[in-house]
C-alpha positions in Angstrom: 0.0 -0.1 0.2 1.4 3.3 -0.8 1.1 6.7 0.5 -1.7 7.7 -1.7 -4.0 5.0 -0.4 -4.0 5.9 3.2 -7.0 7.1 4.1 -7.7 9.7 6.9 -9.9 8.0 9.6 -11.0 9.7 12.7 -9.1 8.1 16.0 -11.8 6.2 17.7 -9.6 4.8 20.7 -10.8 7.8 22.8 -14.3 6.4 22.8 -15.9 8.9 20.7 -18.1 8.5 18.3 -18.1 9.3 14.5 -21.6 10.9 13.2 -23.7 9.0 11.1 -24.8 10.1 7.7 -28.4 9.9 7.3 -31.1 11.2 4.4 -32.5 14.3 4.8 -35.6 14.4 6.6 -35.2 10.9 8.2 -34.8 10.9 11.7 -31.9 9.2 13.5 -32.6 5.8 14.8 -34.0 6.4 18.3 -35.1 10.0 17.6 -39.0 10.6 17.4 -40.2 13.2 14.6 -41.0 16.7 16.7 -44.5 16.2 15.3 -47.2 13.0 16.0 -48.5 11.4 13.1 -52.2 11.1 12.9 -54.5 8.8 10.8 -54.7 12.3 8.4 -51.2 11.8 7.5 -52.4 8.3 6.0 -54.7 9.9 3.6 -53.0 9.4 0.5 -53.6 5.7 0.8 -57.2 5.6 2.0 -58.7 5.3 -1.6 -55.9 2.0 -2.4 -58.0 -1.0 -2.6 -57.2 -4.3 -0.6 -58.6 -7.5 -0.6 -59.8 -9.1 2.2 -60.2 -12.7 2.9 -61.7 -14.8 5.9 -60.8 -18.4 5.5 -63.4 -20.7 7.4 -61.0 -23.7 6.7 -59.5 -25.4 3.8 -59.8 -28.7 1.8 -58.2 -30.9 -0.5 -59.9 -32.7 -3.0 -58.9 -34.1 -6.2 -60.8 -32.8 -9.6 -62.4 -36.2 -9.9 -64.3 -35.3 -6.7 -64.7 -31.6 -7.4 -66.7 -32.3 -10.2 -68.9 -34.6 -8.6 -70.1 -32.4 -5.9 -73.7 -30.7 -6.4 -76.1 -28.4 -4.6 -76.1 -30.0 -0.8 -73.0 -31.6 -1.0 -70.9 -31.3 2.4 -67.2 -30.5 2.0 -65.2 -31.2 5.3 -62.7 -28.5 6.2 -59.7 -28.7 8.5 -61.2 -26.5 11.4 -63.0 -27.4 14.2 -66.4 -25.6 15.4 -65.4 -22.2 17.5 -62.2 -22.3 16.0 -60.9 -19.3 14.9 -60.6 -18.5 11.5 -57.8 -16.5 9.1 -58.1 -12.9 8.0 -55.8 -12.7 5.0 -55.1 -8.7 3.5 -53.7 -9.4 0.2 -52.9 -12.5 0.9 -50.9 -12.0 3.9 -52.4 -13.6 7.2 -53.1 -10.3 9.5 -55.4 -11.3 12.2 -57.5 -14.2 13.4 -61.4 -13.8 14.3 -64.9 -15.4 14.8 -67.7 -15.4 12.5 -70.7 -13.4 13.7 -74.1 -12.5 12.4 -74.8 -8.9 11.2 -78.5 -8.5 10.5 -78.9 -11.2 7.8 -75.5 -11.1 6.5 -72.4 -12.8 8.1 -69.3 -11.0 9.4 -66.0 -11.4 11.3 -64.9 -9.8 14.4 -61.1 -9.8 14.9 -59.9 -11.5 17.8 -56.2 -11.5 17.5 -53.7 -9.4 15.3 -50.9 -11.4 13.9 -47.4 -9.4 13.8 -44.8 -10.0 11.8 -43.6 -13.4 12.2 -46.2 -14.4 14.6 -48.2 -16.4 11.7 -46.4 -19.8 12.2 
């Protein structure tokens, strides 16, 4: 290595920390924005469509059995009565819940929110 390849690095032996480069407008880790964020800050995404699915259960059947299904046929699902159903948003598991009746329609009450990594 020649003298032109030497870099001027700060002496860190004193225990001082180097300043962290960061993008403008992005608070450093551990620092909070001075203003609180609210639901109104999300207004630009309010009209973005999402698909929500409430999965009562699943069944695996072959095509031959599928073609034999008629009105009144029963398909056994992999869930028991009273067991929580899965709620997906854009094919991602986000919650579990229970089926409820609202007037003359079915609905879902969320009983558990699934955080990243909890969906196992």
